[in-house]
N, C-alpha and C positions, 0 to 999 in steps of 0.2 A: 504494500500500500504506500502511495506517495501523497503527501499533503502539502499543498502550496498555501502557506500561512498568510494572513493579512498583514498589512503594514508596509512601510517603506523597505524596498530591497528584496521583496519576496515574490515579485512577479517573474514569470518565465516566458521566453520566446521560443517558439518551435520553428526551426528552419529545415530540419530533415524529417524523418519518421519517428514519432513517439507513439508507442503502443501501450495503452492502458490495459494491461493484461489482468491485473487485479482491480484495485480501486484507485482512482485519481480524485482526490478531494481538493477542490478549490475553495478555500475558506473565505468568508466575507471580507471584502476589502482587497483581496488578491485578484490577479488577472493572469490568464494564460492567453498569449497572443500567437495566433497561427500565421506566420509570415508567408510571403510569396514562396511557393515551392515546398512549404512545410505541410506535413500530414499528421493530424492527431487522430489516431485510430482507437476506437472504443471497442476493445475486446473483452472488457469486464464491466466496470461501473465508473461513470464520471458523475460526480455530485458536488454538493456544497452550495454556498450562497454567493461565492465569488463569480466573476464574469469571464467570458471567453470572447476575445476580440479577433475578428476575422480580417486579416490584412492580406487578402488574396490567397488565403490558404485553403486547405481541404479538411473536412471533418468526415470520418468514415467509420460507420458501424461495422462490426465484424463478429461473426459467430452467432448471429441471431438478432432479433429485434432489440433495439436499445432506446432508452429515454435519457436525454440530457436536460436536467432541470435548471441548469445555470442560465442566467441572462446572456444573450449573444449580441455583441455589438458588431454590426456590419460596417466596419471602418472603411475598408476598400471593397471587399466582397468575400463571399463564402461559397465554396463548392462542396456539396454533400454528395459523396461518392459511395460506391459499394452496392452490392445487391441486397443487403439487409435493410429492413425498415428502420427509420429513425423518427423519433418524436422530440421536438424542441418544446420544452415546457416552461422555460423561464422568460419568455418575451424576447422581442427583437427591437434593436435600436440602430441608429446610424443611417447613412445615405448610400451605402454600398449595395452591390448587386447580390442576388441569391440564385445559385444554379443547382439544380438537382440533376446529376448525371447518373448513368448506369441504370440498372433495374432497381426495384425496391421502391418503397413509398416514403415520402417526407410529409410529416404531419406536424403542425404547430397548434398548440392549444391557446395561443395568444396572438391572433392576427390583429392587424391595425384596424380599428373601428372607423367607419365612414360617417362623418357628420351628416345628420339628416336622414340616414338610412333607417329602415325598420330594424328594431333590435334583433340580434341573432341569438342563438342559443348561448347562455352564459358559459364562460369558461369555468372549469373547476376552481375552487378556492386556492389550490396550490399553484395555479398557473400565474405567470407574470403578465403585466401589461406590456404593450409595445409602443414605442415612439419612433419606430423605423419610418424613414421618409417615404411619403407616397410617390416619390420620384424614383425609387429603387427599381432597377430592372430585374425581371424574373425570367429565368430560362428553365424549361423542363425538357430534358433530353429524351430521345426515343427510348421507350422501354421503361422510363421513370414515371412515377405517379406523384402528383401533388394533391394532398387531401386537406381541404379547408376545415374539416371536422366540425361543420356547422357554424363557423365564425366568418364574419364579413372581413374583407380586406381591400385595401387600395394599393395598386402597384403602378410604377411608371410605365412599364411595357411588359408584354408577354411574348416569348419566343420559344422555339424548340418544336419537337414532334412527339412529346410524351402525352400523358393523360392528366387532366385536371378534374377533380370530382369533390364531393362532400358526402362522407359516409354517415355523418351524424344526422339525426332527425332535426327538422326545422329548416328555415330559409336563410341562406347565406348569400351575400352579394360580393362579387369580385369586380372592382372597377379598375380599368386599365387605361393608360394613355396620358398620365399626368406629366411625363417627361417629354411629350411632343415629338417622339421619334417613331418612325415607321419600322415595325418589326413583322416577322412572319412566324405564325404558329400554325403548324400543319398537323397537330395532334388531335386528340379527342377531348371535348368538353362535355361532361355528362352528369346527370343527376345520379347521386348514390342513394342513400336512405333519405337524404334531404333533397330539396329543390333549391335552385339558385339562378337568378338572372345575371347577365354579364354586360353591364353598360360600358360603352366606350366613350372616352373624353379626349380632348387635346387635338392638336392639328394633325397628328399621325393616325387618327382614327379612320 
């Protein structure tokens, strides 16, 4: 087990491959930054109240479905790789991009709420809120699945050839186009257990 403690001088940067085979605990006040080219592989358990900062790095579940409860800061961007399912339960912040590559699903229990939209299914009490920018680009690669889990979200743009759905009951809204860029999404957008509309905004709509 590795614990990254809170306070000055206890943050770590990931430049190569770091595999959390046992337990990686990021204590409150501490931060693990996944730098460009760095891979944080979750083969065991990642937990704690500290944050994970994505600076063009990769987070990869391994050996089965994984849940990361820590808040994630999209400083530059995050790639979620691997064929295993991953749930981000601690909320998203920042202006960077989010990419789901490979097969497997990506689920967040704390998507960005859309002002004025109908209320979506409430997130569990353990879930964090998100202050991620509505201008953030989202890419869902072929074979990958993005699950809104019944929560509404606003994104800058949507690209890729994967699948977007919402498996939780209730109505969720995904609004795209805030960054005014023209992107191509050739995948499948479908209702799961819930139903959801997909309004487009911006000059790239």
